[in-house]
N, C-alpha and C positions, 0 to 999 in steps of 0.2 A: 799642754800641761807641763809644768816645771818639775824637773827631777829633784827630789829631796832625799838626802842620804837616810835610808831607813835604819831603824834600830833593830838589827837582826837578833840581838841577844834576847830581846823581849818577845820576838815573834809576833809583833803587833801590826797586822795589815792595815788597821784603821787607827789614825792618830788625830785627835782634835787639839788644836793649839790656840789658846787665848781667844776663843770664839765669843763674839758679842753681837747682839742684835737689839735695837731699840725700836719701839713704835711710839713716836712722839716722846713724851716724858717717861714712858714706861720702859725700863730695861728688862726685856723678857729673858735675855740670856746675857750674862755679865762675866766675861773673861773666863769661860769654861775650858778647861783642859782635861782630857782623859784619853785612854787608849783601850782598844779591844784586841785581845790576843787570841791566836789560834788555840782551839781546844778549851776555851773558857766561855762562860756566860757572865757578862758584866751587866749588872742590873742598875738602872737609874730609877730612883724612887723620890718621892716628894709630894707635898700637898697639892691640891688643885690650884692652878695658877702659878706653879713654881717655874714653869718654862720648859717642861719636858717635851711637849709637842713641838714647840718652836725649835728646840735643840735638834730633834729628829728631822724636822723640815730643813734645817740648815745643813745637817750632815748629808741628807739625801738629795739636796739641790732644789727643793721646792721653795726655799728662801735663800737669799744672798746675805751674808753677814756684813756688818759695818766694819768689823775688825776681826783679825785672826784668820786661821786657815784650816782646811780639812786635807789631810794627807792620806792617800790610799795606795797601798803597795809601793810606797816610796815616791809617789807622784802627788804634786799639789793639784787637787781637783776642786779647789774652792770655787772657781768660776765655771766648772763643767756643768752641763745640764743634767737634769735627773735621768733622762734616757742614757746619756753617756756614762753615768755612774753605774747604772744597771748593767750595761754592756761590759763594763769593766769588772763586774763581779760583786757589786754592792746592791742588795735587794732589801725591800721592806714589806711588811704587812701593815694594814691600816687599822686604826681603832674602830672605824666604821667600815663594814664590809664593802668591798669594791669588786663584786663578782657580777657576771652576766646571768641574771636569774633565770632567763628562759632557756639557756643552754645547759647541756649536761655537765657533770663534774669533769668528765674526760675532755669535752670540747674546751672548757675553760683552761685546762692545763695544756692542751694542744696549742691553743693560741699563744700561750707563753713560750712554748718550745719553738713555735714558728717564728715568733718575734726575735728570740735569741739567735736562731740560726739564719735569720734574714731570708727565709723562704717565702715564695709567693703563695698567697692563699688560694688563688684560682677559684673554681666553683666550690661552693660550700660542701656539696656532696663529695667531690673529689678530695677536698681538704680533709674531711673526716675519715676518709678511707685510706689516706696516705700513710703507709706503714713507717716511713722515715720520721713522721711526727707522732703517729699513734703509739708506736711501740715504746719510745722513751717516756711519753706522757703516762702510759699505764704504769711504768716503773716508778714514776714519782708518786702516783696515787698509792701504789703498794707501799712505798716507803712511809707514808703517813697513815696507813691502815684503811684506806678508802677504796681498795681495789674492787670490793663487792658492790660499791655504789657508783661505779664509773658511768653507767648509763642513766643515772637518775638526774633529772633536771635540778638545778641549784635550788629553785624555790620549794622543792620537796625535801631538801636536806634539813636535818636538825641544825640548831645554832652551833653546836659543837662540831658537827661535820663540816659546816661552812668554815669554821676556824681552821680545821685541819686542811681543808682545800686551799685556803689562802697560803698556808705554809708550803703545800705542794707546788703552788704557782711560783712562790719565791725560789724554791729549789730548782724549778724548771729553767730559771734564768742562769743556772750554773753559778750561782753566787758563792763566794767564799765567806762573805760577811753578811749576816742576817740581822736586820733591825726590826724587831718585833714590838709593835705598839699595842700594848694591852691584849695579848692573845687570850687571857683568861676572862676577859670582860663578858659577863652574861652567862658564863658556863656554870652548870650544876656540879655537884661533888664528883660524880663519876666522869663527866667530861673533863673536869679540871685534872683529875688523876691521870686520864689518858694523855692530856696535853703535856703534863709534867714529864711523863714517861717519854713522850716523843721528843721534847726539847732536850732532855738529858742525853738521849741517844744522838741527836743531831750535833751536839757540841764536839763530838769526836773528830768530825771533818770540817767544822766551821768555827768561825768566831761569831759570837752572838751578843748583840746589844739588846737588852730586854727592858722595855718600859712597862712597869706593872704596878697596880695598886693592891693585888692579892699578896699580902705579906707572907702567908704560909707558903705560897709557891715561890716567892723570891728567896726566902731563907732555905728552902729545899734545893733550889736550882743554882743560885749565884755562887761564883767563885770570888767575885769582888762586887762591892756595892758602892755606887756614888749617890750621895743624898743631895738633891737640888732644892734650894729654898730661896725664893725671891730671885731666881735667875742665877744663883751662885752655888757652886759645889762647896758644901761645908765639910765634907769628909769623903774620902775614897779609901776603903779598907775591906778586910774580910767580913763576912756576915756576922761573926761573933763579936768582933770589935765594934761594928756599927750598932749591933743590938745593945751593947753595953754603954754606948756613948750617951752621956747626959745631954749633950747639945742636940743629938738626934732625937732623943726622947722628948725634949722640950719643944723642938720644932715640928715634930711629925709623929713619931711612933707612940708616944705616951708611955706611962709606966707599965702598961699591960704587956709591952713587948719583951720585958725582962724575963 
């Protein structure tokens, strides 16, 4: 990885510079630049097909860009693999749940702890009784409010609890930067309220890039918002400035956002 002089004044561990990706004639991501700073939630919003998922896949290493670069903690990680980025402290959740349904909530988090520490699984029974993995995994479940559901199989958890579990797994990788892909998707009012409370608390120790369609949640949580339309960022600013932007209302939010 190539060392890049970081912008310490902005405390931005994640910097995206002129990132572009095309699929044939379609420019899914077109010269996107943004950063994510410690202690903030930077939301990326936009209509369906705007390029949000492609952008997240480029940042996390699931796609390679045609142009531009991704800088993490002052290192150019553009060509680093997804696992390499996770080990470096860049974790994501997925729009579609990526959990092991037959295992307990605790076992799912333990697997993440094991992967982060590079420990051998050994026999399954021994693995699940290993205090060096079990204890920190319980701590991550407690952090997201799932300690009482530790021994419940994932397929018996509610949709909201599964979303909380995905955040616990991301935290178990010891990530400094969290990329959360629509964590509110499918949540009811109470579960959404709980997730908003959780994410607001997490930003104290993390930089968070939030991809989200729930505008109520975005405007409650975000410190900055980037609006992506046809693969291009049309504005990055405070929530209030974005809310009042005529260009944003025309492209995405509509007049009801005012």
